[in-house]
PAZA-218958 format. One line per 2 residues: number of its first residue (from 1); for each residue x, y, z of N, C-alpha, C. Coordinates in Angstrom, 2 decimals. Layout:
PAZA-218958
NUM> X,Y,Z,X,Y,Z,X,Y,Z | ...
END
This chain:
PAZA-218958
1> -15.07,8.06,12.28,-14.04,7.28,11.65,-13.11,8.21,10.89 | -11.83,7.85,10.87,-10.83,8.58,10.12,-10.29,7.68,9.02
3> -10.60,8.02,7.77,-10.09,7.23,6.65,-8.86,7.91,6.09 | -7.90,7.10,5.65,-6.63,7.62,5.16,-6.18,6.79,3.97
5> -5.43,7.42,3.10,-4.86,6.78,1.92,-3.35,6.96,2.00 | -2.58,5.86,2.00,-1.12,5.97,2.04,-0.53,5.20,0.87
7> 0.66,5.61,0.46,1.40,4.93,-0.59,2.83,4.77,-0.09 | 3.34,3.56,-0.19,4.70,3.29,0.28,5.16,1.91,-0.13
9> 6.17,1.42,0.58,6.76,0.12,0.30,6.67,-0.78,1.53 | 6.47,-2.08,1.30,6.40,-3.03,2.40,7.76,-3.18,3.06
11> 7.77,-3.18,4.40,9.00,-3.35,5.16,9.33,-4.81,5.43 | 8.36,-5.69,5.25,8.54,-7.13,5.46,7.40,-7.86,4.75
13> 7.56,-9.16,4.58,6.49,-9.95,3.99,5.27,-9.93,4.92 | 4.06,-10.02,4.36,2.86,-10.07,5.20,2.85,-11.30,6.11
15> 2.28,-11.14,7.30,2.16,-12.23,8.26,0.69,-12.57,8.44 | 0.37,-13.85,8.38,-1.01,-14.31,8.54,-1.14,-15.02,9.87
17> -2.17,-14.64,10.64,-2.47,-15.29,11.92,-3.97,-15.54,11.97 | -4.39,-16.25,12.99,-5.80,-16.50,13.21,-6.14,-16.17,14.66
19> -7.31,-15.55,14.87,-7.75,-15.25,16.22,-8.21,-16.55,16.88 | -8.47,-16.51,18.18,-8.93,-17.70,18.90,-10.27,-18.19,18.36
21> -11.06,-17.29,17.77,-12.34,-17.70,17.19,-12.20,-18.17,15.75 | -10.98,-18.17,15.21,-10.73,-18.68,13.87,-10.77,-17.65,12.76
23> -10.89,-16.37,13.10,-10.91,-15.31,12.07,-9.49,-15.01,11.60 | -9.33,-14.87,10.30,-8.02,-14.63,9.69,-7.63,-13.16,9.83
25> -6.37,-12.90,10.22,-5.83,-11.55,10.34,-4.47,-11.52,9.64 | -4.33,-10.64,8.66,-3.07,-10.47,7.95,-2.52,-9.09,8.29
27> -1.24,-9.03,8.65,-0.61,-7.75,8.98,0.66,-7.59,8.16 | 0.97,-6.33,7.84,2.25,-6.00,7.22,2.56,-4.55,7.52
29> 3.83,-4.19,7.34,4.28,-2.82,7.62,4.55,-2.10,6.31 | 4.15,-0.83,6.26,4.37,-0.01,5.07,5.14,1.24,5.48
31> 6.23,1.51,4.76,7.04,2.71,5.01,6.63,3.77,4.01 | 6.26,4.95,4.53,5.96,6.09,3.67,7.00,7.16,3.95
33> 7.34,7.92,2.93,8.36,8.96,3.07,7.74,10.33,2.93 | 8.23,11.25,3.74,7.84,12.64,3.62,9.12,13.47,3.52
35> 9.03,14.57,2.84,10.19,15.46,2.71,9.81,16.81,3.25 | 10.59,17.28,4.21,10.34,18.58,4.81,11.67,19.27,5.02
37> 11.82,20.42,4.41,13.05,21.19,4.57,14.28,20.47,4.04 | 14.13,19.67,3.01,15.26,18.95,2.43,15.61,17.66,3.17
39> 14.88,17.35,4.24,15.13,16.12,4.99,14.04,15.10,4.69 | 14.45,13.85,4.48,13.50,12.76,4.29,13.18,12.14,5.64
41> 11.91,11.98,5.92,11.46,11.28,7.12,10.63,10.09,6.69 | 10.76,8.99,7.42,10.00,7.79,7.13,8.98,7.58,8.24
43> 7.75,7.34,7.84,6.69,7.00,8.79,6.29,5.56,8.52 | 6.32,4.74,9.56,5.95,3.33,9.43,4.51,3.13,9.86
45> 3.76,2.41,9.05,2.36,2.11,9.30,2.19,0.60,9.43 | 1.44,0.19,10.43,1.06,-1.22,10.55,-0.31,-1.35,9.89
47> -0.40,-2.20,8.86,-1.64,-2.40,8.12,-2.24,-3.74,8.53 | -3.51,-3.72,8.92,-4.21,-4.93,9.33,-5.34,-5.21,8.35
49> -5.39,-6.45,7.88,-6.45,-6.90,6.98,-7.24,-7.97,7.73 | -8.51,-7.70,7.96,-9.38,-8.64,8.66,-10.10,-9.51,7.63
51> -10.06,-10.81,7.82,-10.78,-11.73,6.94,-9.97,-12.10,5.71 | -10.69,-12.53,4.69,-10.05,-13.07,3.49,-10.27,-12.21,2.25
53> -10.55,-10.93,2.43,-10.92,-10.09,1.30,-9.80,-9.86,0.29 | -8.53,-9.98,0.68,-7.42,-9.75,-0.25,-6.55,-10.99,-0.44
55> -7.14,-12.19,-0.25,-6.37,-13.43,-0.30,-5.66,-13.66,-1.63 | -6.23,-13.21,-2.73,-5.60,-13.42,-4.03,-4.44,-12.46,-4.25
57> -4.44,-11.35,-3.54,-3.41,-10.33,-3.72,-2.23,-10.52,-2.77 | -2.50,-10.95,-1.54,-1.48,-11.03,-0.49,-0.26,-11.86,-0.91
59> -0.40,-13.00,-1.60,0.80,-13.77,-1.99,1.75,-13.01,-2.91 | 1.26,-11.97,-3.59,2.11,-11.20,-4.49,2.83,-10.05,-3.78
61> 2.48,-9.80,-2.53,3.12,-8.74,-1.76,4.33,-9.30,-1.03 | 5.48,-8.74,-1.31,6.74,-9.14,-0.68,7.44,-7.91,-0.14
63> 8.45,-8.13,0.66,9.23,-7.02,1.21,9.70,-6.13,0.06 | 9.46,-4.83,0.17,9.86,-3.87,-0.86,8.79,-3.58,-1.89
65> 7.70,-4.35,-1.90,6.64,-4.13,-2.89,5.99,-2.76,-2.69 | 5.80,-2.00,-3.77,5.09,-0.72,-3.65,3.58,-0.98,-3.58
67> 2.90,-0.36,-2.62,1.46,-0.54,-2.47,0.79,0.79,-2.12 | -0.51,0.82,-2.39,-1.37,1.92,-1.96,-2.43,1.29,-1.07
69> -2.63,1.86,0.12,-3.60,1.31,1.09,-4.58,2.40,1.46 | -5.86,2.05,1.42,-6.92,2.94,1.88,-7.63,2.22,3.02
71> -7.85,2.92,4.11,-8.53,2.27,5.22,-8.78,3.20,6.38 | -9.25,2.61,7.46,-9.59,3.36,8.66,-8.37,3.47,9.56
73> -8.00,4.70,9.87,-6.85,4.95,10.74,-7.27,4.73,12.19 | -6.49,3.95,12.91,-6.74,3.68,14.32,-6.03,4.73,15.17
75> -6.40,4.80,16.42,-5.79,5.76,17.34,-4.30,5.46,17.48 | -3.43,6.45,17.28,-1.98,6.21,17.42,-1.63,5.80,18.85
77> -0.65,4.89,18.96,-0.18,4.45,20.26,1.22,4.98,20.47 | 1.50,5.46,21.66,2.83,5.97,22.00,3.51,4.95,22.91
79> 4.76,4.61,22.56,5.52,3.65,23.37,6.98,4.10,23.40 | 7.76,3.51,24.29,9.19,3.80,24.38,9.97,2.67,23.71
81> 10.93,3.06,22.85,11.75,2.04,22.19,12.83,1.53,23.15 | 13.72,0.70,22.65,14.77,0.10,23.48,15.68,1.13,24.12
83> 15.84,2.25,23.46,16.70,3.32,23.99,15.94,4.27,24.90 | 14.65,4.03,25.11,13.85,4.87,25.98,13.25,6.09,25.31
85> 13.41,6.20,23.99,12.85,7.34,23.25,11.38,7.06,22.91 | 10.52,8.06,23.07,9.11,7.84,22.72,8.93,7.69,21.21
87> 8.12,6.71,20.82,7.81,6.44,19.43,6.29,6.38,19.27 | 5.84,6.61,18.05,4.40,6.55,17.77,4.15,5.39,16.82
89> 3.18,4.57,17.15,2.77,3.45,16.30,1.49,3.84,15.58 | 1.52,3.80,14.25,0.37,4.17,13.42,-0.21,2.89,12.81
91> -1.53,2.77,12.85,-2.18,1.56,12.33,-3.36,1.91,11.44 | -3.53,1.10,10.39,-4.64,1.23,9.45,-5.31,-0.13,9.33
93> -6.64,-0.16,9.37,-7.40,-1.35,9.04,-7.80,-1.19,7.57 | -7.22,-2.00,6.72,-7.35,-1.83,5.27,-8.75,-2.14,4.75
95> -9.25,-1.23,3.90,-10.50,-1.43,3.17,-10.21,-1.71,1.69 | -9.09,-1.16,1.20,-8.70,-1.31,-0.19,-7.18,-1.32,-0.27
97> -6.65,-2.30,-0.99,-5.20,-2.38,-1.23,-5.01,-2.48,-2.73 | -4.06,-1.69,-3.25,-3.76,-1.71,-4.69,-2.27,-1.86,-4.90
99> -1.91,-2.52,-6.00,-0.53,-2.48,-6.43,-0.26,-1.05,-6.88 | 0.86,-0.52,-6.50,1.15,0.87,-6.80,1.73,1.05,-8.19
101> 1.36,2.15,-8.87,1.93,2.42,-10.18,3.36,2.95,-10.10 | 3.82,3.36,-8.90,5.18,3.82,-8.75,6.01,2.69,-8.17
103> 7.29,2.91,-8.05,8.13,1.90,-7.40,9.10,1.29,-8.36 | 9.29,0.02,-8.22,10.31,-0.68,-9.00,9.84,-0.94,-10.41
105> 10.47,-0.27,-11.34,10.15,-0.47,-12.75,11.19,-1.35,-13.39 | 11.19,-1.40,-14.71,12.14,-2.21,-15.46,13.58,-1.79,-15.17
107> 13.81,-0.50,-15.10,15.16,0.01,-14.91,15.73,-0.39,-13.56 | 14.92,-0.26,-12.49,15.43,-0.62,-11.17,15.62,-2.12,-11.05
109> 14.82,-2.92,-11.76,15.02,-4.37,-11.75,16.35,-4.73,-12.39 | 16.74,-4.01,-13.44,18.03,-4.26,-14.07,19.17,-3.88,-13.13
111> 19.02,-2.77,-12.40,20.10,-2.35,-11.52,20.23,-3.30,-10.35 | 19.13,-3.89,-9.88,19.21,-4.87,-8.80,19.94,-6.11,-9.31
113> 19.63,-6.54,-10.54,20.29,-7.71,-11.09,21.78,-7.45,-11.32 | 22.12,-6.23,-11.74,23.52,-5.93,-12.00,24.33,-5.82,-10.71
115> 23.64,-5.62,-9.57,24.34,-5.53,-8.29,24.40,-6.89,-7.60 | 24.02,-7.94,-8.30,24.10,-9.27,-7.72,22.78,-9.77,-7.16
117> 21.74,-8.96,-7.18,20.43,-9.40,-6.70,19.65,-10.03,-7.82 | 18.54,-10.59,-7.49,17.69,-11.23,-8.50,16.68,-10.22,-9.01
119> 16.54,-10.16,-10.33,15.54,-9.28,-10.92,14.17,-9.90,-10.76 | 13.12,-9.11,-10.69,11.77,-9.67,-10.56,11.48,-10.60,-11.73
121> 10.90,-11.77,-11.42,10.65,-12.78,-12.45,9.26,-12.67,-13.07 | 8.27,-12.26,-12.29,6.91,-12.24,-12.80,6.35,-10.83,-12.71
123> 5.55,-10.50,-13.70,4.86,-9.21,-13.69,3.42,-9.46,-13.27 | 2.95,-8.78,-12.25,1.58,-8.92,-11.78,0.79,-7.73,-12.28
125> -0.28,-7.99,-12.97,-1.12,-6.91,-13.49,-1.84,-6.23,-12.34 | -1.77,-4.93,-12.28,-2.42,-4.18,-11.21,-3.93,-4.25,-11.37
127> -4.66,-4.40,-10.26,-6.12,-4.44,-10.36,-6.69,-3.08,-10.73 | -7.87,-3.10,-11.28,-8.54,-1.87,-11.70,-9.11,-1.19,-10.47
129> -8.91,0.11,-10.37,-9.46,0.88,-9.27,-10.93,1.14,-9.56 | -11.84,0.66,-8.70,-13.26,0.84,-8.99,-13.72,2.30,-8.86
131> -12.90,3.16,-8.26,-13.28,4.55,-8.06,-12.82,5.47,-9.18 | -12.03,4.95,-10.10,-11.53,5.78,-11.20,-12.28,5.44,-12.47
133> -12.53,6.45,-13.29,-13.18,6.24,-14.57,-12.15,5.78,-15.58 | -12.60,5.00,-16.54,-11.72,4.57,-17.61,-11.41,5.75,-18.50
135> -10.25,5.71,-19.15,-9.87,6.79,-20.06,-10.84,6.82,-21.23 | -11.22,7.99,-21.72,-12.18,8.06,-22.82,-11.59,7.50,-24.10
137> -12.43,6.82,-24.85,-11.99,6.30,-26.14,-12.14,7.41,-27.18 | -11.65,7.17,-28.37,-11.73,8.20,-29.41,-13.18,8.50,-29.77
139> -14.08,7.52,-29.60,-15.48,7.74,-29.95,-16.17,8.64,-28.93 | -15.70,8.63,-27.67,-16.37,9.41,-26.63,-15.64,10.68,-26.27
141> -14.48,10.96,-26.87,-13.76,12.18,-26.54,-14.56,13.39,-26.99 | -14.66,14.38,-26.12,-15.39,15.59,-26.44,-16.86,15.52,-26.07
143> -17.37,14.32,-25.79,-18.77,14.17,-25.40,-18.94,14.55,-23.94 | -20.08,15.06,-23.57,-20.38,15.43,-22.19,-21.36,14.42,-21.61
145> -21.06,13.95,-20.41,-21.91,12.99,-19.74,-22.53,13.64,-18.52 | -23.67,13.12,-18.09,-24.40,13.71,-16.96,-23.55,13.76,-15.70
147> -22.73,12.74,-15.44,-21.95,12.72,-14.21,-20.72,13.62,-14.26 | -20.47,14.26,-15.40,-19.34,15.17,-15.52,-19.75,16.64,-15.46
149> -21.04,16.92,-15.42,-21.53,18.29,-15.37,-21.24,18.84,-13.98 | -20.61,20.01,-13.86,-20.16,20.50,-12.56,-21.26,21.07,-11.67
151> -22.53,21.02,-12.06,-23.58,21.59,-11.23,-24.66,20.60,-10.95
END
């Protein structure tokens, strides 16, 4: 298995479908950017969520939402676009989805509103990452714990 972690923005609202056996499948596209030699390149990923594991989170994901996705990378598919140029389709089966700490902040919401767009109305609290430790409190700063010993 190849696991990968990507961070980017949704290219469209998530789509929910059901298989013939009744299993729920949610898909959405995530655009990630890379910079090489001063040029920005965008890589599009198709993210597939099997089942109902992120049902409480999916309604908050809209086009342009910043997200972080961790999951199993599927074998890339090569196809020809409408112009006949070869393209690569990248797919991830999501194991973990998080609201991203980067992206649209207060300042960009104001600039969207000033350009005639609607500013975001609701703030969604990002879920806690189960793999990250909480920041030390003042009582525990300087203390050494068994899981922090490097040997």
